[in-house]
C-alpha positions in Angstrom: 37.4 -0.1 38.7 35.2 2.5 37.0 34.6 2.2 33.2 35.7 5.2 31.2 33.5 4.4 28.2 30.3 2.4 28.1 28.6 1.6 24.8 25.2 0.0 24.9 23.2 -1.3 21.9 24.8 1.0 19.4 23.1 0.8 16.0 24.2 2.7 12.9 22.0 2.9 9.8 21.9 5.0 6.6 19.2 7.7 7.0 17.6 6.8 3.7 17.7 3.1 4.4 17.0 2.8 8.2 16.2 -0.9 7.8 19.8 -1.6 6.7 22.0 -1.9 9.8 25.7 -1.2 9.3 26.4 -1.6 13.0 24.1 -3.9 15.0 23.5 -3.6 18.7 27.2 -3.3 19.7 27.9 -3.1 23.4 31.2 -3.0 25.3 33.1 -1.1 28.0 36.6 0.4 28.3 38.7 0.9 31.5 41.7 3.0 32.3 45.1 1.5 31.5 43.6 -1.3 29.3 43.6 -1.8 25.5 40.6 -3.2 23.8 41.1 -4.3 20.2 38.3 -4.4 17.7 39.3 -6.9 14.9 37.6 -7.9 11.7 37.8 -7.6 8.0 37.1 -4.4 6.0 33.4 -3.4 6.1 32.8 -5.1 9.5 31.8 -1.8 11.2 35.0 -1.2 13.2 35.7 2.3 12.0 32.0 3.3 12.1 31.9 2.3 15.7 35.0 4.5 16.5 33.7 7.5 14.6 30.3 7.3 16.4 32.2 7.7 19.7 33.8 10.9 18.4 30.5 12.1 16.9 32.1 12.1 13.4 29.7 9.9 11.4 28.8 11.3 8.0 25.6 13.2 7.6 24.2 10.3 5.6 24.3 8.0 8.7 22.4 8.0 12.0 23.2 6.3 15.3 21.0 5.2 18.2 21.7 3.5 21.5 24.0 4.8 24.3 27.6 6.0 24.4 28.6 7.1 27.9 31.9 8.7 28.5 32.8 9.2 32.2 29.0 8.8 32.8 28.1 11.6 30.3 25.8 10.6 27.5 27.6 11.6 24.2 24.6 10.8 22.0 22.6 13.7 23.4 25.4 16.3 22.8 25.4 18.6 19.9 28.5 19.2 17.7 29.6 22.3 19.7 29.6 20.4 23.0 31.4 17.4 21.4 34.2 19.8 20.2 35.1 20.4 23.9 35.6 16.6 24.3 37.3 15.7 21.0 41.0 16.2 21.2 40.8 17.2 24.9 39.4 14.1 26.6 39.2 11.7 23.7 42.1 11.5 21.2 42.0 9.8 17.9 44.7 8.5 15.5 43.3 8.2 12.0 44.3 5.6 9.5 46.3 7.6 7.0 48.4 10.5 8.3 49.0 12.0 4.9 45.3 12.7 4.5 44.7 13.5 8.2 47.6 16.1 8.3 47.3 19.4 6.5 50.1 19.5 3.8 50.4 23.3 3.9 50.9 23.7 7.7 53.9 22.7 9.7 53.5 19.7 12.0 54.3 21.9 15.0 51.5 24.2 14.2 49.1 21.3 13.8 50.1 19.7 17.1 49.7 23.1 18.8 46.2 23.8 17.5 44.5 21.6 20.1 46.7 22.9 22.9 45.6 26.4 22.1 41.9 25.5 21.6 41.6 23.4 24.8 44.3 24.6 27.1 44.8 28.2 26.0 48.6 27.8 25.4 50.4 30.4 23.4 53.8 31.7 22.7 56.8 30.2 24.4 54.6 27.9 26.6 53.0 26.5 23.4 56.3 26.0 21.6 57.8 24.3 24.7 54.8 21.9 24.9 55.0 21.0 21.2 58.7 20.3 21.5 58.1 18.1 24.5 55.4 16.2 22.7 57.6 15.6 19.6 60.4 14.3 21.8 58.0 12.1 23.7 57.1 10.3 20.4 60.7 10.1 19.3 61.0 13.1 16.9 63.6 15.8 17.4 62.0 19.1 18.6 63.5 20.9 15.6 61.2 19.1 13.2 58.3 21.2 14.5 58.9 23.5 11.5 58.8 20.6 9.0 55.8 20.0 6.7 54.2 16.5 6.5 55.7 15.7 3.2 59.2 16.3 4.6 58.7 13.4 7.1 58.8 9.6 6.6 55.6 7.6 7.0 56.6 6.5 10.5 57.4 10.1 11.5 54.1 11.3 10.2 52.3 8.6 12.3 54.3 9.7 15.4 53.1 13.3 14.7 49.6 12.0 14.7 50.2 10.3 18.0 51.6 13.5 19.4 48.5 15.4 18.3 46.2 12.8 19.8 47.8 12.8 23.3 48.6 16.5 23.4 45.9 17.3 26.0 46.4 14.0 27.9 43.0 12.4 27.0 41.7 9.6 29.1 40.6 7.7 26.0 42.7 7.1 22.9 41.1 5.7 19.7 43.6 4.3 17.2 42.1 3.4 13.8 44.5 1.0 12.1 47.5 3.4 12.7 50.1 0.9 11.5 48.5 -0.4 8.3 50.7 1.4 5.8 54.0 1.0 7.8 56.7 -1.6 7.3 57.1 -4.3 10.0 60.0 -2.6 11.9 58.2 0.8 12.1 55.0 -0.9 13.0 56.6 -2.6 16.0 58.1 0.8 17.1 54.7 2.5 16.9 52.9 -0.3 18.8 55.6 -0.2 21.5 55.3 3.6 21.7 51.5 3.5 22.0 51.6 0.8 24.7 54.2 2.9 26.7 52.1 6.0 26.4 49.0 4.1 27.5 50.7 3.0 30.7 52.4 6.3 31.4 49.1 8.3 31.0 46.8 5.5 32.3 44.6 5.9 29.3 42.0 3.5 28.0 42.9 2.6 24.4 40.5 1.4 21.7 42.6 -0.1 18.9 41.1 -1.0 15.6 42.8 -3.6 13.4 42.4 -6.5 11.0 45.8 -8.0 12.1 45.8 -10.7 14.8 49.6 -10.2 15.1 48.8 -6.6 16.4 46.2 -8.0 18.7 48.7 -10.5 20.2 51.1 -7.7 20.8 49.0 -5.1 22.6 45.5 -6.3 23.5 44.0 -6.9 26.9 40.5 -7.5 25.6 39.3 -8.4 22.1 36.1 -7.8 20.2 35.6 -9.7 16.9 33.2 -7.9 14.5 31.5 -9.4 11.4 29.0 -7.6 9.3 28.4 -5.0 11.9 28.0 -7.4 14.8 30.2 -8.4 17.7 30.4 -12.2 17.2 33.0 -12.9 19.9 34.5 -11.1 22.9 36.9 -12.0 25.7 40.4 -11.5 26.9 43.3 -11.8 24.4 44.1 -15.3 25.8 40.6 -16.5 25.5 40.0 -15.3 21.9 43.4 -16.2 20.5 43.9 -19.4 22.5 40.4 -20.8 22.3 38.2 -19.1 19.8 34.5 -20.1 20.0 32.9 -18.5 16.9 33.5 -20.0 13.5 34.4 -16.6 12.0 37.1 -16.0 14.6 38.4 -19.5 14.0 38.4 -18.8 10.2 40.3 -15.5 10.7 42.9 -17.1 12.8 43.4 -19.9 10.3 44.4 -17.2 7.8 47.3 -16.0 10.0 50.7 -17.3 8.7 53.1 -18.9 11.2 56.6 -17.5 11.7 58.3 -20.5 10.0 56.0 -20.3 6.9 55.1 -23.9 7.3 51.4 -23.3 7.8 49.1 -23.8 4.8 46.9 -20.7 4.6 43.2 -21.2 4.1 40.7 -18.8 2.6 37.9 -17.8 5.0 35.2 -20.4 5.0 31.7 -18.8 5.3 29.8 -22.1 5.2 28.8 -21.5 8.8 26.7 -18.6 7.7 24.3 -21.0 5.8 24.0 -23.2 8.9 23.2 -20.2 11.1 20.7 -18.5 8.6 
């Protein structure tokens, strides 16, 4: 099976402090119909890795290495060339829909923007496609004329999903899309994303700090710590038999369903031993 995305030796540093690595030699591949979860605590480099794929790193950062999408080297493309790929071939769901959505534009208009830009849809064809996308993610088509603040948190996240899959991308990046949602809505969103992945045969890169989410949707797992991938494997390998002390420490922090497990703070003593 051909890889959709290949990342090799990705390094991200501040331009003014090139000796300070924020992401260190990260390498992995994604295949169609599979979900790879990047898991780790805040500041581990998960979101920077995702943003580098989209070419959306801030101007204060620089990236080196190789990011190949369907065999095309993304690192060598300028912003104009990347605009033809973002939204069309690679979709992204950002962390917080209230900041990602424009509060003064209807959600239907915002979903339709990429359809017009990439597919040239207008008029009735555009409205029909927007309605179809809303219904696909479980929102009545009539809500196309609603503004973001008129929707619940779960509905706003579904709008973000509709935007990200509008042009049927082959790769979907989801950056902690369920963090601010309650448990019931989170389960609905995860189920929806998994169904869409199967229906559209997408590769999905899912960023999270929650091993419960990993257990629900992952095929493969990458564990990141301080910008490095410290462990990788199938979901069963990483969750069932973690090898790295950091992965073991993270899993020790996960509560059990009965609430009988004594939670432990992350033990970083292994760092001293490996220094």
